C-alpha positions as CSV (number, residue, x, y, z in Angstrom):
1,M,61.0,82.2,176.3
2,A,60.2,78.7,175.0
3,G,60.3,77.6,171.4
4,K,62.7,76.6,168.7
5,V,65.2,79.4,168.0
6,G,66.4,80.5,164.5
7,V,68.5,83.3,163.2
8,M,67.5,85.6,160.3
9,V,70.1,87.8,158.7
10,C,68.5,90.8,157.1
11,G,70.4,92.4,154.3
12,H,69.6,95.4,152.1
13,G,70.0,93.7,148.7
14,S,71.8,94.7,145.6
15,R,71.4,94.5,141.8
16,D,75.0,93.3,141.7
17,E,75.1,89.5,141.6
18,G,78.5,89.5,143.2
19,A,77.2,91.3,146.2
20,V,74.3,88.9,146.6
21,R,76.8,85.9,146.4
22,E,79.0,87.5,149.0
23,F,76.1,88.1,151.4
24,A,75.0,84.5,151.0
25,S,78.5,83.3,151.8
26,V,78.5,85.2,155.0
27,A,75.2,83.6,156.0
28,E,76.7,80.2,155.1
29,G,79.7,81.1,157.4
30,L,77.3,81.9,160.2
31,R,75.6,78.5,159.7
32,K,79.0,76.9,160.3
33,L,79.5,78.9,163.5
34,M,76.0,78.0,164.7
35,P,75.5,74.4,163.5
36,D,72.7,73.6,165.9
37,T,70.6,76.7,165.0
38,P,68.7,77.2,161.7
39,V,70.1,80.3,159.9
40,E,68.4,82.0,157.0
41,Y,68.8,85.3,155.2
42,G,66.9,87.7,153.0
43,Y,66.9,91.2,151.5
44,L,64.9,94.3,151.7
45,E,65.1,95.0,148.0
46,F,66.8,94.3,144.6
47,A,67.5,90.6,145.3
48,T,65.9,87.4,146.3
49,P,65.2,85.8,148.7
50,I,63.4,88.7,150.3
51,I,63.3,88.8,154.1
52,R,59.8,87.3,154.2
53,D,61.0,84.2,152.2
54,G,63.8,83.6,154.8
55,L,61.3,83.9,157.6
56,D,59.1,81.4,155.8
57,R,62.0,78.9,155.7
58,L,62.6,79.3,159.4
59,R,58.9,78.8,160.1
60,D,58.9,75.7,157.9
61,Q,61.8,74.3,160.1
62,G,59.7,74.7,163.2
63,V,61.2,77.9,164.4
64,T,58.9,80.0,166.7
65,R,61.5,82.5,168.0
66,V,63.4,84.4,165.4
67,L,66.6,86.3,166.3
68,A,66.8,88.9,163.5
69,V,70.2,90.4,162.8
70,P,70.6,93.5,160.6
71,G,73.2,92.8,158.0
72,M,74.4,96.4,158.0
73,L,77.2,98.3,159.5
74,F,75.3,101.2,161.1
75,A,71.9,102.0,162.3
76,A,70.4,104.5,159.8
77,G,67.0,104.4,158.1
78,H,67.1,100.7,157.0
79,V,67.8,99.5,160.5
80,K,65.6,102.0,162.3
81,N,62.7,101.9,159.9
82,D,62.6,99.5,157.1
83,I,63.7,96.2,158.7
84,P,61.5,96.6,161.8
85,S,58.5,97.3,159.5
86,V,59.0,94.2,157.4
87,L,59.5,92.0,160.5
88,N,56.5,93.4,162.4
89,T,54.3,92.9,159.3
90,Y,55.4,89.3,159.1
91,A,54.8,88.7,162.8
92,A,51.3,90.2,162.6
93,Q,50.5,87.8,159.8
94,N,51.9,84.7,161.4
95,D,50.6,83.7,164.7
96,G,52.9,81.8,167.0
97,I,56.1,83.4,165.7
98,T,58.1,85.9,167.8
99,I,60.7,88.1,166.0
100,E,63.2,90.0,168.0
101,L,65.6,92.5,166.3
102,G,69.2,92.8,167.4
103,K,71.8,95.5,167.0
104,E,73.6,96.6,163.9
105,L,77.2,95.5,163.5
106,G,78.3,98.9,164.7
107,I,81.7,100.0,166.0
108,D,83.0,96.8,167.5
109,P,86.6,95.7,168.3
110,K,86.2,92.7,166.0
111,M,85.0,94.9,163.2
112,M,88.0,97.2,163.7
113,R,90.3,94.2,163.6
114,A,88.7,93.0,160.3
115,A,89.0,96.5,158.8
116,G,92.6,96.7,160.0
117,A,93.4,93.4,158.3
118,R,92.0,94.7,155.0
119,I,94.1,97.8,155.2
120,Q,97.2,95.7,156.1
121,E,96.6,93.6,153.0
122,A,96.8,96.8,151.0
123,L,100.0,97.9,152.7
124,D,101.6,94.5,152.2
125,S,100.9,94.8,148.4
126,A,102.5,98.2,148.2
127,S,106.1,99.4,148.2
128,D,107.8,99.5,151.5
129,D,109.7,102.7,151.1
130,I,107.0,105.1,152.4
131,A,106.6,105.5,156.1
132,K,103.3,105.4,157.9
133,E,103.6,109.0,158.9
134,E,103.9,109.9,155.2
135,T,100.6,107.9,154.6
136,L,97.1,109.3,154.6
137,L,94.1,107.0,155.2
138,V,90.8,107.8,153.5
139,V,87.9,105.7,154.8
140,V,84.8,105.7,152.4
141,G,81.4,105.2,154.1
142,R,78.2,104.5,152.4
143,G,76.6,107.8,153.4
144,A,73.2,108.4,154.9
145,S,70.8,111.2,155.7
146,D,71.3,110.3,159.4
147,P,74.2,112.3,160.9
148,D,74.7,109.8,163.6
149,A,75.4,107.0,161.1
150,N,77.7,109.3,159.2
151,G,79.5,110.2,162.4
152,N,80.2,106.5,163.1
153,V,82.1,106.3,159.8
154,A,84.3,109.2,161.0
155,K,84.9,107.4,164.3
156,V,85.9,104.2,162.4
157,M,88.4,106.3,160.4
158,R,89.8,107.8,163.6
159,L,90.2,104.4,165.3
160,L,92.0,103.0,162.2
161,W,94.1,106.1,161.7
162,E,95.3,106.2,165.3
163,G,95.6,102.4,165.5
164,F,98.0,102.3,162.5
165,G,99.8,105.5,163.3
166,F,99.2,107.1,159.9
167,G,100.1,110.7,159.3
168,W,96.6,111.8,158.6
169,G,93.0,110.6,158.1
170,E,90.0,111.7,156.1
171,T,86.4,110.5,155.8
172,V,84.4,110.6,152.6
173,Y,81.1,109.0,151.4
174,S,79.8,107.3,148.3
175,G,76.5,109.2,148.3
176,V,73.6,110.9,150.1
177,T,75.8,113.1,152.2
178,F,79.1,114.9,151.8
179,P,82.0,115.0,150.9
180,L,81.8,112.6,148.1
181,V,84.8,110.5,147.1
182,E,86.3,112.5,144.3
183,P,86.2,116.0,146.0
184,G,87.3,114.3,149.2
185,L,90.3,112.6,147.6
186,E,91.2,115.9,145.8
187,H,91.3,117.6,149.2
188,A,93.4,114.8,150.6
189,A,95.9,115.0,147.7
190,R,96.6,118.6,148.6
191,L,97.8,117.8,152.1
192,G,101.3,116.8,151.1
193,F,101.4,113.1,151.9
194,K,103.3,110.6,149.7
195,R,100.7,107.8,149.9
196,I,96.9,107.7,150.1
197,I,95.1,104.5,151.1
198,V,91.5,104.4,150.0
199,F,89.5,101.9,152.2
200,P,85.8,101.4,151.5
201,Y,84.2,100.5,154.8
202,F,81.6,98.4,153.1
203,L,80.4,94.8,153.7
204,F,80.1,93.7,150.1
205,T,80.9,94.5,146.5
206,G,78.5,96.3,144.2
207,V,78.2,99.3,141.8
208,L,79.3,101.7,144.6
209,I,82.5,99.8,145.3
210,K,83.4,99.8,141.6
211,R,82.7,103.5,141.4
212,I,84.8,104.3,144.5
213,Y,87.8,102.6,142.9
214,E,87.1,104.3,139.6
215,H,87.1,107.7,141.3
216,A,90.3,106.9,143.2
217,D,91.9,106.0,139.9
218,R,90.7,109.3,138.4
219,V,92.2,111.3,141.2
220,A,95.4,109.2,141.1
221,E,95.9,110.1,137.4
222,R,95.9,113.8,138.3
223,H,98.4,113.3,141.1
224,P,101.2,111.0,139.8
225,N,103.5,112.0,142.6
226,I,101.3,110.3,145.1
227,E,101.0,106.6,145.5
228,F,97.3,105.6,145.7
229,I,96.5,102.2,147.2
230,K,93.0,100.7,147.0
231,A,92.3,98.5,150.0
232,P,89.7,95.7,149.8
233,Y,86.3,96.0,151.5
234,L,85.4,93.8,154.5
235,N,83.6,90.9,152.6
236,D,83.6,87.6,154.4
237,H,86.3,88.2,156.9
238,P,86.0,85.7,159.8
239,L,85.8,88.4,162.4
240,L,82.8,89.9,160.6
241,I,81.0,86.5,160.7
242,E,81.9,86.2,164.4
243,T,80.3,89.7,165.0
244,F,77.1,88.5,163.3
245,K,77.0,85.5,165.7
246,E,77.6,87.8,168.7
247,R,74.7,90.1,167.6
248,A,72.3,87.1,167.5
249,E,73.5,85.8,170.9
250,Q,73.0,89.3,172.4
251,I,69.3,89.1,171.6
252,L,69.1,86.1,174.0
253,T,70.8,88.1,176.8
254,G,68.7,91.3,176.1
255,D,71.6,93.4,174.9
256,T,69.9,94.8,171.8
257,S,69.8,98.6,172.4
258,M,71.1,100.8,169.7
259,N,72.9,104.0,170.4
260,C,70.0,106.5,170.8
261,G,72.0,109.4,172.1
262,G,72.5,110.9,168.7
263,C,69.4,109.6,167.0
264,K,67.7,112.3,164.9
265,Y,64.3,110.7,165.5
266,R,64.6,111.0,169.3
267,T,66.7,114.1,170.1
268,Q,67.3,117.5,168.5
269,V,70.4,116.9,166.4
270,L,71.9,120.1,165.0
271,G,70.4,120.7,161.6
272,F,67.8,118.0,161.9
273,E,65.6,119.4,164.7
274,D,62.4,119.0,162.7
275,Q,62.8,115.2,162.4
276,V,62.2,114.4,166.1
277,G,59.3,112.0,166.4
278,L,59.0,111.7,162.6
279,V,56.9,108.8,161.2
280,Q,59.1,105.8,160.6
281,E,58.2,103.1,158.2
282,S,59.5,101.0,155.3
283,H,59.1,102.0,151.7
284,H,60.8,98.9,150.4
285,H,57.8,96.6,149.9
286,H,57.4,98.1,146.5
287,V,60.8,96.9,145.3
288,E,61.2,93.6,147.1
289,G,63.1,91.1,145.0
290,I,63.5,93.5,142.0
291,G,66.9,93.5,140.5
292,T,68.3,90.0,140.2
293,G,66.8,87.0,138.6
294,E,63.1,87.1,137.9
295,G,62.3,89.1,141.0
296,H,59.5,88.4,143.3
297,T,55.8,89.2,143.1
298,H,53.5,89.3,146.1
299,D,49.9,90.1,146.8
300,H,49.8,90.0,150.6
301,K,48.2,92.9,152.5
302,H,50.4,95.1,154.7
303,H,49.4,95.6,158.3
304,H,50.6,99.0,159.4
305,D,49.3,98.9,163.0
306,Q,52.5,97.4,164.4
307,G,55.0,99.6,166.2
308,H,58.7,99.4,165.1
309,D,60.4,98.4,168.3
310,H,64.1,99.3,167.9
311,G,64.6,100.8,171.3
312,H,63.3,104.3,170.6
313,G,60.2,105.9,172.1
314,H,58.8,107.5,168.9
315,D,55.3,108.0,167.7
316,H,55.0,105.3,165.1
317,G,51.8,106.3,163.3
318,H,51.4,105.5,159.6
319,D,49.5,108.3,158.1
320,N,52.5,109.7,156.2
321,H,54.3,107.9,153.5
322,H,57.4,109.9,152.5
323,H,61.1,110.2,153.3
324,H,61.9,113.4,155.0
325,P,64.1,115.7,152.8
326,Y,67.8,115.7,153.6
327,P,68.6,119.3,154.7
328,H,71.9,119.4,152.8
329,A,70.6,118.1,149.5
330,D,72.2,121.0,147.6
331,H,75.6,120.8,149.2
332,P,78.3,121.6,146.6
333,L,80.5,118.6,147.6
334,G,77.6,116.1,147.5
335,P,75.3,114.4,148.2
336,K,74.4,112.9,144.9
337,T,75.3,109.2,144.7
338,L,78.4,108.4,142.8
339,K,78.0,108.3,139.0
């Protein structure tokens, strides 16, 4: 396919200015790894530039083929619905530009090495008199209403647990699903281990990271006989930036398929059977740019006749504008977002 190629990193966005700065630093790191390719970034909501602004910048540099990379760990609603909707809307309004969406960061050996490095940093800062078999690892995921994405966090935990040889491992989530951080850590504290490592498997800082650490401190105060260690999140680890580069390059080779085997929109996943073929669309155009700075106003019309091509064979009609209710919304160990 002819045309000048550029890379667009699509983030979620945050009201936390630190998170916005960290995301921008990752995009800058990607520019250094791809010096001959224009690289821009943007957010779905809560921060500027929004994704459309980044695409405008690529277009202004003469880019006609955009390799769009989701700046997210796993493929839940934002990657399956929201980002494709924004990209398809832009492509429909701008003749001569082709936008292709790559895979999420996912479960990748480089990502696991980056996560392992963050956990090792925590171990290096702790006392050295507690053996690994007396240590319990708790991995904290963001949490989604998509069981496939939640399951990926559990797999990350298992890979790290087994890789280090810790005595035990648990998975908790910061919101939307269960168990939440505090009840999960309380459960972990009853298992009899001398040390608990709390590792947020998050890309960037933000209110949830701060609350995760606060909840860890709260549980630690109730269990003074256990050494609690708070590991740093991924942030701008060089292996993370290398994974972004690989995801962009995989678009050129056609390796863009997401894991569809457990997708609740495509197959009957236990407990989510009624969501097969559900309408998929973005709801973020109402909050684009809101949250940091002066925000972003826009008056463009949205074209909702473009399919969301993310490798799934769904019916993508647009006659229904709502998020499907999460079936476990009243679970006693969640799924309210951390307060």
